[in-house]
C-alpha positions in Angstrom: 13.7 22.2 -4.4 12.3 18.9 -3.5 8.5 18.6 -3.9 6.4 16.9 -1.3 5.6 13.3 -2.0 4.6 10.1 -0.2 7.0 9.6 2.7 8.2 13.2 2.8 8.4 14.9 6.2 6.9 18.4 6.0 7.2 21.2 8.5 4.4 23.6 7.9 1.9 26.1 9.2 -1.7 25.4 8.4 -5.2 26.7 9.1 -8.4 24.8 8.7 -11.6 26.9 8.8 -15.2 26.0 8.5 -17.9 27.6 6.3 -18.3 30.6 8.7 -14.5 31.3 8.4 -13.9 30.4 12.0 -10.6 28.5 12.6 -10.9 24.9 13.6 -7.1 24.5 13.7 -4.5 27.3 13.2 -0.7 26.9 13.7 0.2 30.3 12.2 1.7 32.4 15.0 2.5 29.2 17.0 4.8 26.3 16.6 4.6 24.8 13.1 3.3 21.2 12.6 5.4 18.3 11.3 3.9 15.4 9.5 4.8 12.5 7.3 2.9 12.7 4.0 0.9 9.6 3.1 0.5 8.5 6.7 -3.1 9.8 7.1 -2.3 12.5 9.7 -4.7 14.8 7.9 -8.0 14.0 6.1 -7.1 12.4 2.8 -8.6 15.2 0.7 -6.7 17.8 2.7 -3.4 15.7 2.6 -3.7 15.3 -1.2 -3.4 19.1 -1.6 0.1 19.0 -0.1 1.5 16.7 -2.8 3.9 18.6 -5.1 4.3 21.6 -2.9 7.8 22.8 -2.2 9.4 24.8 0.7 8.3 28.4 0.7 4.8 27.8 -0.9 1.8 29.5 0.7 -1.5 28.3 -0.7 -5.2 28.7 0.2 -7.6 26.0 -0.9 -11.4 26.1 -0.9 -12.9 22.6 -0.6 -16.5 22.0 -1.7 -19.1 20.9 0.8 -18.3 17.3 1.8 -14.9 17.2 0.0 -12.7 17.4 3.0 -14.6 15.2 5.6 -17.3 13.5 3.5 -21.0 14.1 3.5 -23.1 13.9 6.6 -24.3 10.4 7.3 -27.7 10.3 9.1 -27.0 6.7 10.3 -24.1 8.2 12.4 -26.6 10.0 14.6 -27.6 7.5 17.2 -29.4 7.4 20.5 -27.5 5.6 23.3 -29.1 4.5 26.6 -27.7 5.9 29.8 -27.6 2.3 31.1 -25.3 1.3 28.2 -23.0 4.3 28.9 -22.8 3.3 32.6 -22.0 -0.3 31.7 -19.2 1.1 29.5 -17.8 3.1 32.4 -19.1 6.5 31.4 -20.9 8.7 33.9 -23.5 10.2 31.6 -25.0 12.4 34.4 -22.6 15.2 33.7 -23.0 15.2 29.9 -24.6 18.3 28.3 -25.6 19.2 24.8 -22.4 20.1 22.8 -20.1 17.9 24.8 -17.7 15.7 22.9 -17.5 12.2 24.3 -14.6 9.9 23.4 -15.6 6.2 23.1 -13.0 3.5 23.4 -12.8 0.4 21.2 -13.4 -3.0 23.0 -9.6 -3.4 23.1 -9.3 -0.2 25.1 -7.7 1.9 22.3 -9.3 5.3 21.4 -12.0 4.7 18.9 -14.3 7.5 18.0 -15.9 10.6 19.3 -19.5 11.7 19.4 -21.1 15.1 20.1 -24.1 15.1 22.4 -27.1 16.6 20.5 -29.9 15.8 22.9 -30.3 14.6 26.5 -33.3 13.0 28.2 -33.7 10.9 31.4 -33.1 7.6 29.6 -30.7 8.3 26.8 -28.5 10.7 24.9 -28.5 11.4 21.2 -24.9 11.4 19.7 -23.7 12.7 16.4 -20.7 10.6 15.3 -20.2 12.6 12.0 -17.1 14.7 11.7 -18.1 18.3 12.8 -17.2 19.5 9.3 -18.8 16.7 7.4 -20.9 18.1 4.5 -19.5 21.6 4.9 -17.3 23.9 2.8 -13.7 24.0 4.3 -10.8 26.4 3.8 -7.3 25.0 4.1 -4.4 27.4 4.2 -0.9 26.1 4.2 2.6 27.5 4.3 5.3 24.9 3.7 8.4 25.6 5.6 10.5 22.5 4.8 10.2 19.3 2.9 12.6 16.4 3.8 
């Protein structure tokens, strides 16, 4: 059997769970995912676990806090003025704590997302860290095919 390597196309089921065991992503029981290994379609530490696996393998990996999505970075928690949001085309009036807001790059392409942590009359506090940054993560995978 051919082992997964850079450039391999993989068809697989996978589950990514946070420290509380709740699923963040789960394709088991649904349509399997297909990805090209080495193209950055998964977090680098998660993708690295797929190298060398062959069709039929079913593995569960426990990643230490911060290993999958990095450590939390306090500089990625930033206050943004409502006037700046309006100038950027966002209607901040409807934003609530817990909302995920997508910010475009200046060229209009999708850029990054932030979670609203606080709201006041003048500004919103956004957390731009990955939701699983600094946390233990479980990655379960069942490789169906390696091409």
